[in-house]
C-alpha positions as a Markdown table, in Angstrom:
| # | Residue | x | y | z |
|---|---|---|---|---|
| 1 | Unk | 13.4 | -6.4 | 17.2 |
| 2 | Unk | 9.8 | -7.7 | 17.1 |
| 3 | Unk | 6.9 | -5.4 | 16.2 |
| 4 | Unk | 4.0 | -5.1 | 18.5 |
| 5 | Unk | 0.6 | -6.0 | 17.0 |
| 6 | Unk | -0.6 | -2.4 | 16.9 |
| 7 | Unk | 2.6 | -1.4 | 15.0 |
| 8 | Unk | 1.8 | -4.1 | 12.4 |
| 9 | Unk | -1.8 | -2.9 | 12.1 |
| 10 | Unk | -0.7 | 0.7 | 11.8 |
| 11 | Unk | 1.8 | -0.2 | 9.1 |
| 12 | Unk | -0.9 | -2.1 | 7.2 |
| 13 | Unk | -3.2 | 0.8 | 7.4 |
| 14 | Unk | -0.6 | 3.2 | 6.2 |
| 15 | Unk | 0.2 | 0.9 | 3.3 |
| 16 | Unk | -3.4 | 0.7 | 2.3 |
| 17 | Unk | -3.7 | 4.5 | 2.4 |
| 18 | Unk | -0.6 | 4.6 | 0.2 |
| 19 | Unk | -2.3 | 2.2 | -2.3 |
| 20 | Unk | -5.4 | 4.3 | -2.2 |
| 21 | Unk | -3.4 | 7.3 | -3.3 |
| 22 | Unk | -1.3 | 5.3 | -5.8 |
| 23 | Unk | -4.3 | 4.1 | -7.6 |
| 24 | Unk | -6.1 | 7.5 | -7.3 |
| 25 | Unk | -9.2 | 6.1 | -5.7 |
| 26 | Unk | -10.6 | 9.6 | -5.2 |
| 27 | Unk | -11.2 | 9.7 | -8.9 |
| 28 | Unk | -12.0 | 6.0 | -9.5 |
| 29 | Unk | -15.1 | 4.8 | -11.3 |
| 30 | Unk | -18.4 | 4.6 | -9.4 |
| 31 | Unk | -18.4 | 1.7 | -7.0 |
| 32 | Unk | -14.7 | 2.1 | -6.2 |
| 33 | Unk | -14.4 | 5.8 | -5.6 |
| 34 | Unk | -13.8 | 6.5 | -1.9 |
| 35 | Unk | -13.4 | 2.8 | -1.1 |
| 36 | Unk | -10.7 | 0.3 | -0.4 |
| 37 | Unk | -12.6 | -2.5 | -2.2 |
| 38 | Unk | -10.4 | -4.6 | -4.4 |
| 39 | Unk | -7.4 | -2.4 | -3.8 |
| 40 | Unk | -5.1 | -5.3 | -2.8 |
| 41 | Unk | -6.1 | -7.2 | -5.9 |
| 42 | Unk | -5.4 | -4.2 | -8.0 |
| 43 | Unk | -2.0 | -3.9 | -6.4 |
| 44 | Unk | -1.3 | -7.6 | -7.0 |
| 45 | Unk | -2.2 | -7.2 | -10.7 |
| 46 | Unk | 1.0 | -5.2 | -11.1 |
| 47 | Unk | 2.7 | -8.6 | -11.4 |
| 48 | Unk | 1.6 | -8.5 | -15.1 |
| 49 | Unk | 4.3 | -5.9 | -15.7 |
| 50 | Unk | 7.0 | -7.5 | -13.5 |
| 51 | Unk | 6.6 | -10.4 | -11.2 |
| 52 | Unk | 8.5 | -8.6 | -8.4 |
| 53 | Unk | 6.9 | -5.2 | -8.9 |
| 54 | Unk | 4.5 | -5.4 | -5.9 |
| 55 | Unk | 7.3 | -6.5 | -3.6 |
| 56 | Unk | 9.6 | -3.7 | -4.8 |
| 57 | Unk | 6.8 | -1.1 | -4.2 |
| 58 | Unk | 6.1 | -2.6 | -0.8 |
| 59 | Unk | 9.8 | -2.6 | 0.1 |
| 60 | Unk | 10.2 | 1.0 | -1.0 |
| 61 | Unk | 7.2 | 2.0 | 1.1 |
| 62 | Unk | 8.6 | 0.3 | 4.2 |
| 63 | Unk | 12.0 | 2.0 | 3.7 |
| 64 | Unk | 10.5 | 5.4 | 3.1 |
| 65 | Unk | 8.1 | 5.1 | 6.0 |
| 66 | Unk | 11.0 | 4.1 | 8.3 |
| 67 | Unk | 13.1 | 7.0 | 7.2 |
| 68 | Unk | 10.3 | 9.4 | 7.8 |
| 69 | Unk | 9.9 | 8.0 | 11.4 |
| 70 | Unk | 13.6 | 8.3 | 12.1 |
| 71 | Unk | 14.1 | 11.8 | 10.8 |
């Protein structure tokens, strides 16, 4: 099964919203609060704790998102 471009874009948007919540951007310091600026870099910095941590989080997000769509 191949995803359509709008499905990919929708998934990327949902993941960025997930990261926004994960990193509590509503309460971030001035300049970052309410923005998506640097969010992907912040996510990638999780590799400091475990090289595979970003991929594990991304995989869990995909699985959870798929399960929500199926149910």
